[in-house]
C-alpha positions as CSV (number, residue, x, y, z in Angstrom):
1,M,-55.0,-55.3,1.5
2,R,-57.1,-58.4,2.0
3,V,-60.3,-59.8,3.7
4,I,-59.2,-61.4,6.9
5,S,-62.0,-63.8,7.8
6,G,-65.4,-65.1,6.7
7,F,-66.5,-66.4,3.3
8,L,-64.3,-63.9,1.5
9,K,-61.2,-64.7,3.5
10,G,-58.0,-64.1,1.7
11,K,-59.6,-62.2,-1.2
12,K,-57.9,-59.0,-2.3
13,I,-59.3,-55.5,-1.7
14,D,-57.9,-53.0,-4.1
15,F,-57.1,-49.5,-2.8
16,I,-55.9,-46.2,-4.1
17,K,-52.7,-44.3,-3.3
18,S,-54.0,-40.8,-2.5
19,T,-53.4,-37.9,-0.2
20,T,-57.1,-37.6,0.5
21,T,-57.8,-41.2,1.7
22,R,-55.8,-43.8,3.5
23,P,-56.5,-47.5,3.7
24,L,-57.4,-49.2,7.0
25,R,-54.3,-51.4,7.4
26,D,-54.9,-55.1,7.7
27,F,-53.3,-55.3,11.1
28,V,-55.5,-52.5,12.5
29,K,-58.6,-54.0,10.9
30,E,-57.8,-57.5,12.3
31,S,-57.2,-56.1,15.8
32,T,-60.4,-54.1,15.6
33,F,-62.4,-57.2,14.8
34,N,-60.7,-59.1,17.5
35,V,-61.9,-56.5,20.1
36,L,-65.4,-56.4,18.5
37,I,-65.8,-60.1,18.6
38,H,-63.9,-61.3,21.6
39,S,-64.1,-58.4,24.2
40,N,-66.2,-59.1,27.2
41,L,-67.1,-55.4,27.2
42,I,-68.8,-55.5,23.7
43,N,-71.8,-57.8,23.0
44,I,-72.7,-57.1,19.4
45,P,-73.3,-60.2,17.3
46,L,-72.2,-59.5,13.7
47,E,-74.4,-62.1,12.1
48,N,-77.4,-60.3,10.6
49,A,-76.3,-56.9,11.9
50,N,-76.8,-53.7,9.9
51,V,-73.5,-51.8,9.5
52,L,-72.9,-48.2,8.7
53,D,-69.4,-47.5,7.3
54,L,-68.9,-43.7,7.2
55,Y,-65.9,-42.2,5.4
56,C,-65.6,-45.7,4.0
57,G,-62.9,-45.1,1.4
58,V,-62.5,-48.3,-0.7
59,G,-64.7,-50.2,1.8
60,S,-62.2,-52.4,3.7
61,F,-64.1,-52.3,7.0
62,G,-67.6,-52.8,5.5
63,I,-66.4,-55.5,3.2
64,E,-64.9,-57.4,6.1
65,C,-68.3,-57.1,7.9
66,V,-70.1,-58.6,4.9
67,S,-67.6,-61.4,4.7
68,R,-68.3,-62.1,8.4
69,G,-72.1,-62.5,7.8
70,V,-73.7,-59.1,8.5
71,K,-77.2,-58.5,7.0
72,K,-76.1,-55.4,5.1
73,T,-73.4,-52.7,5.0
74,T,-74.2,-49.1,4.1
75,F,-71.1,-47.4,2.6
76,V,-70.9,-43.6,2.6
77,E,-68.1,-41.8,0.7
78,K,-67.7,-38.6,-1.3
79,D,-64.2,-39.0,-2.8
80,K,-64.7,-39.9,-6.5
81,E,-61.5,-42.1,-6.8
82,A,-62.3,-44.0,-3.6
83,L,-65.9,-44.5,-4.8
84,K,-64.7,-45.9,-8.1
85,M,-62.5,-48.4,-6.2
86,L,-65.2,-49.2,-3.7
87,K,-67.7,-50.1,-6.5
88,K,-65.0,-52.2,-8.2
89,N,-64.3,-54.1,-5.0
90,I,-68.0,-54.8,-4.3
91,T,-68.6,-56.0,-7.9
92,H,-65.4,-58.1,-7.9
93,L,-66.3,-59.8,-4.6
94,K,-69.9,-60.2,-5.8
95,I,-71.5,-58.7,-2.6
96,E,-73.8,-56.2,-4.3
97,K,-76.9,-57.6,-2.6
98,K,-75.4,-56.9,0.9
99,S,-74.1,-53.5,0.0
100,I,-75.6,-50.0,-0.4
101,I,-73.5,-47.1,-1.5
102,F,-74.2,-43.5,-0.9
103,E,-72.1,-41.1,-3.0
104,T,-72.2,-38.1,-0.7
105,K,-70.7,-36.2,2.2
106,V,-71.3,-37.9,5.6
107,V,-73.2,-34.8,6.9
108,S,-75.5,-34.8,3.8
109,F,-76.2,-38.5,4.3
110,L,-77.0,-38.0,8.0
111,N,-79.3,-35.1,7.2
112,H,-81.3,-37.2,4.7
113,L,-81.2,-40.6,6.2
114,N,-84.1,-43.0,6.7
115,K,-84.9,-42.8,10.4
116,N,-86.5,-46.3,10.2
117,E,-83.1,-47.8,9.4
118,K,-81.3,-49.0,12.6
119,Y,-77.7,-49.9,12.9
120,E,-75.8,-52.1,15.3
121,V,-72.3,-51.2,14.1
122,I,-71.3,-47.7,13.1
123,F,-67.8,-47.2,11.9
124,F,-66.2,-43.8,11.4
125,D,-62.9,-43.4,9.6
126,P,-62.7,-39.6,8.9
127,P,-59.5,-37.9,7.7
128,F,-57.1,-37.6,10.7
129,S,-57.2,-33.8,10.4
130,E,-61.0,-33.8,10.5
131,T,-62.8,-33.2,13.8
132,F,-66.3,-32.4,12.4
133,F,-67.1,-36.1,13.0
134,I,-68.0,-35.2,16.6
135,K,-70.9,-33.1,15.3
136,E,-71.9,-36.0,13.1
137,L,-71.9,-38.3,16.1
138,E,-74.3,-35.8,17.7
139,V,-76.6,-36.0,14.7
140,I,-76.6,-39.8,14.9
141,R,-77.4,-39.7,18.6
142,N,-80.3,-37.3,18.0
143,S,-81.6,-39.2,15.0
144,G,-82.0,-42.5,16.8
145,I,-80.7,-44.6,13.8
146,Y,-78.9,-47.0,16.1
147,K,-80.3,-50.0,18.0
148,K,-80.2,-50.0,21.8
149,N,-77.4,-52.6,21.6
150,H,-74.9,-50.9,19.3
151,I,-71.2,-50.0,19.0
152,I,-69.5,-47.0,17.6
153,I,-66.0,-47.6,16.3
154,I,-63.8,-44.6,15.4
155,H,-60.4,-44.8,13.7
156,R,-58.2,-41.8,14.5
157,E,-54.6,-40.8,14.6
158,S,-52.9,-42.1,17.8
159,K,-51.9,-38.6,18.9
160,S,-55.5,-37.2,18.6
161,N,-57.1,-36.2,21.8
162,E,-60.7,-35.2,21.0
163,D,-63.0,-35.2,24.0
164,L,-65.9,-37.5,23.1
165,S,-67.5,-37.7,26.6
166,D,-70.4,-35.4,25.7
167,V,-71.4,-37.6,22.9
168,M,-70.5,-41.2,23.7
169,N,-69.5,-43.6,26.5
170,V,-66.0,-44.8,25.6
171,I,-65.6,-48.5,26.3
172,S,-62.1,-49.1,25.1
173,I,-59.2,-47.3,23.2
174,K,-56.6,-49.4,21.4
175,K,-53.5,-48.0,19.8
176,Y,-51.7,-49.6,16.9
177,G,-48.7,-47.5,15.7
178,R,-50.1,-44.3,14.1
179,S,-53.7,-45.5,14.5
180,K,-56.0,-45.4,17.5
181,V,-59.4,-47.2,17.5
182,I,-62.1,-46.0,19.9
183,F,-65.0,-48.2,20.9
184,G,-68.0,-46.8,22.5
185,S,-71.8,-46.3,22.6
186,L,-73.9,-43.2,22.2
187,N,-75.1,-41.6,25.5
């Protein structure tokens, strides 16, 4: 796994082989950023944006955001092995000043978050078997921790068919093999 673009381009991101986490494949990550940056339907400048990376694993998405010039990435993860690798990656890449790590379950983070913190990009990568993230989207919507101009990006299994219409306006859905990436905004 590697950083695709920005000042860390080409740098290695270490990951773990585990049944509880899965890495965001480079191809899926690159395609996600192509949509985020080049789509006429999405107008979120990454430069100086605040990013929330939920179920971040080893931090591949959030690290990519830092490399591309975001103001700060907040990483949220509960898996101890993934956290150890996330911290190693952030230290190795020397991006501690642009990274905040919360070692907790996503729902706990959301229930205790700073409501003054506003995010432009919120990335969800829950386990494919997990559907509780829909309730977490509702918590985010009700908390108002997102800026008016924001994007929600959700990485799911391509076969998944959750109905998100009550929580968000889906802008685009892209499928890449086993992965599906949903882009939208909270309604």
